[in-house]
C-alpha positions as CSV (number, residue, x, y, z in Angstrom):
1,M,102.6,74.5,79.2
2,R,103.4,70.8,81.0
3,L,107.5,71.6,80.4
4,H,106.8,75.0,82.2
5,R,105.6,72.7,85.3
6,L,108.5,70.5,85.2
7,L,111.3,72.4,84.8
8,P,111.4,73.7,88.4
9,L,111.1,69.8,89.3
10,L,113.8,69.3,86.9
11,L,115.8,72.0,88.4
12,L,115.5,71.0,92.3
13,P,118.1,68.4,92.3
14,A,120.4,70.4,90.6
15,L,120.2,73.3,93.0
16,L,120.3,71.0,96.0
17,A,123.3,69.3,95.1
18,C,125.0,72.6,94.9
19,G,125.1,72.7,98.9
20,P,124.3,75.5,100.9
21,G,124.9,78.7,99.2
22,K,126.8,80.7,102.5
23,L,129.1,79.6,105.1
24,S,128.4,80.1,108.4
25,R,130.4,81.1,111.1
26,R,129.8,78.0,113.1
27,E,131.0,76.1,110.4
28,A,134.4,78.1,109.8
29,E,134.8,77.9,113.7
30,N,134.2,74.1,113.7
31,D,136.6,73.9,111.0
32,I,139.4,76.2,112.1
33,R,139.4,74.8,116.0
34,Q,140.2,71.4,114.7
35,D,144.1,72.8,114.3
36,Y,144.7,74.2,117.4
37,P,146.0,74.4,119.5
38,V,149.5,74.8,118.2
39,Q,153.1,74.7,119.1
40,V,154.6,77.9,118.6
41,T,158.4,77.4,118.0
42,V,161.7,79.0,117.3
43,R,164.1,78.0,114.7
44,V,167.6,78.0,115.3
45,P,169.5,77.1,112.4
46,A,172.7,75.1,112.3
47,Q,174.4,78.0,110.4
48,A,173.4,81.2,108.7
49,R,174.6,83.8,106.7
50,A,173.4,87.1,106.3
51,A,174.9,90.6,104.8
52,K,176.5,92.9,107.0
53,G,173.7,95.5,108.6
54,S,170.7,93.6,106.7
55,P,167.3,92.8,108.8
56,E,168.6,89.1,108.7
57,D,171.7,90.0,110.2
58,A,169.9,91.9,113.2
59,R,167.4,88.7,113.8
60,L,170.3,86.5,113.9
61,A,172.3,88.8,116.2
62,A,169.1,88.9,118.5
63,L,168.8,85.1,118.1
64,Q,172.6,84.7,119.3
65,G,172.1,87.2,122.2
66,A,169.2,85.1,123.7
67,L,170.9,82.1,123.3
68,V,174.4,82.9,124.5
69,R,172.3,84.5,127.6
70,S,170.3,81.0,127.9
71,G,173.4,78.9,128.3
72,W,171.8,76.4,125.9
73,F,174.0,77.1,122.6
74,T,177.3,78.2,122.0
75,V,177.4,80.5,119.1
76,A,180.2,81.2,117.0
77,R,179.9,84.2,114.7
78,A,182.7,85.4,112.2
79,P,183.2,88.1,109.4
80,E,183.6,87.2,105.8
81,G,183.8,90.2,103.7
82,D,180.1,91.6,103.6
83,F,178.8,89.1,105.4
84,E,178.5,87.3,108.8
85,R,178.1,83.7,109.4
86,F,176.9,82.4,112.3
87,R,177.1,79.2,113.9
88,F,174.7,77.7,116.5
89,D,175.5,74.7,118.5
90,L,173.4,73.2,120.9
91,A,175.2,72.7,124.8
92,P,175.1,69.5,127.1
93,S,173.2,71.5,129.4
94,A,170.5,72.4,127.1
95,P,166.6,71.0,127.8
96,K,165.6,68.2,126.2
97,A,162.5,69.7,124.9
98,I,165.0,71.6,122.0
99,H,165.0,68.9,119.2
100,A,166.7,68.6,115.7
101,A,164.8,70.7,113.2
102,A,163.8,68.7,109.6
103,A,165.5,70.9,107.4
104,G,168.8,71.2,109.7
105,G,169.3,73.1,113.2
106,F,167.1,73.1,116.0
107,E,163.0,73.9,117.1
108,L,162.8,75.5,120.6
109,P,159.0,74.8,121.8
110,V,158.4,78.3,123.6
111,A,154.4,78.2,123.7
112,E,151.0,77.1,122.3
113,A,148.5,79.1,120.4
114,E,145.0,78.4,120.7
115,F,142.3,79.3,119.1
116,V,139.7,81.8,120.0
117,R,136.8,83.0,117.5
118,V,135.9,83.9,114.2
119,L,135.1,87.5,113.6
120,P,132.1,88.2,111.8
121,Q,132.7,89.8,108.7
122,L,133.4,86.9,105.7
123,E,135.1,88.6,102.8
124,T,134.3,87.3,99.3
125,T,137.5,86.7,97.1
126,T,137.9,85.4,93.7
127,D,138.8,82.0,94.6
128,G,136.0,81.6,97.3
129,L,135.5,83.4,101.0
130,R,138.6,84.8,103.2
131,V,137.8,84.1,106.9
132,T,139.5,86.1,109.9
133,Y,139.7,84.8,113.1
134,L,141.6,85.4,116.3
135,I,144.3,83.0,118.1
136,R,145.9,83.7,121.5
137,L,149.7,82.7,122.8
138,V,149.2,80.9,125.9
139,R,151.3,77.9,127.8
140,P,154.4,79.6,127.9
141,T,157.7,77.2,128.4
142,P,160.7,77.8,130.1
143,L,162.3,78.5,126.5
144,F,159.9,81.4,126.0
145,P,162.4,84.6,126.8
146,V,164.4,83.4,123.7
147,F,160.9,84.0,121.6
148,Q,160.2,87.3,123.3
149,E,163.8,88.4,122.6
150,L,163.1,87.9,119.2
151,H,159.4,89.5,119.3
152,P,159.3,92.0,122.2
153,D,156.0,93.2,121.2
154,V,154.4,90.0,121.7
155,R,152.7,88.9,125.0
156,V,151.0,86.0,126.3
157,G,147.5,85.9,126.4
158,E,147.1,88.7,123.7
159,T,145.3,88.0,120.6
160,K,146.5,88.1,117.1
161,E,144.4,87.6,113.9
162,R,145.2,84.8,111.2
163,H,143.0,84.1,108.0
164,A,142.0,81.0,106.2
165,S,140.7,80.5,102.8
166,Y,137.5,78.8,101.8
167,R,136.7,77.4,98.3
168,K,133.3,76.4,96.7
169,D,132.9,72.5,96.6
170,R,129.9,70.8,94.9
171,R,128.6,69.8,98.7
172,G,129.4,73.3,100.2
173,W,132.7,75.3,101.6
174,V,136.0,73.5,101.9
175,L,138.9,74.8,104.4
176,A,141.5,75.4,101.5
177,E,144.4,76.9,103.7
178,T,145.0,79.0,106.6
179,D,148.1,81.7,107.1
180,E,149.1,79.8,110.6
181,A,152.9,79.5,110.3
182,F,152.7,76.5,113.5
183,R,151.4,73.3,113.1
184,K,149.4,71.0,116.1
185,Q,151.6,68.8,117.4
186,P,151.2,64.9,116.3
C-alpha cells in the first residue's frame, strides 16, 4: 500500500524531465525567426555543360540571356555533340556586389527573404514535427532582374511556404533543419 502512494512521487521527476509534450507556435516562431532575414542569391557557374533540350540547358540559356543583357558577364556557348558548354566570365564593369562562390563561379545577391509567420497546423511525423511557415521576398537589389528572368512567377512582397523539422529532445523540442535554400549573411 505504501508503494502505491510512493509510485506517483517517484515518477514525477521522470515526467518533468521529459519536457513539454507539445511545441507551441510561439516557440517555433522564435526558433525560426532567428535565421532570418536571408540573402537570396543567384549562382552563376564559371562553366557548365548540359544536354541539348534538357531543363538544365534551358535554365543556362535563360541565365545567359539575362547576364548578357545586364552587361556584367561575357558568355561563351559552344556545342559539344549532344551537349552544350557554357562559360561565364565576369566583366570589368560588373557591380562589386557580385562575388566569387565557394564552389566556383559567382554569387549575385538579388534580394532578401524575411520571416512572416508560422502557420497554425503542426504536422506529426515519424521523426518529430513538421512546421510550415511563410517567408516574404523583400529589398530587391539592382541585380534582381537576373533572378526575375529565371523565376518570372516570383514577385517582391509575395509569400512562399517553407518547412522546418523538429525532433524531440529530453528537455523539449529542438529545431533540426529547415528547407530554406539560402542562409543568413555572416
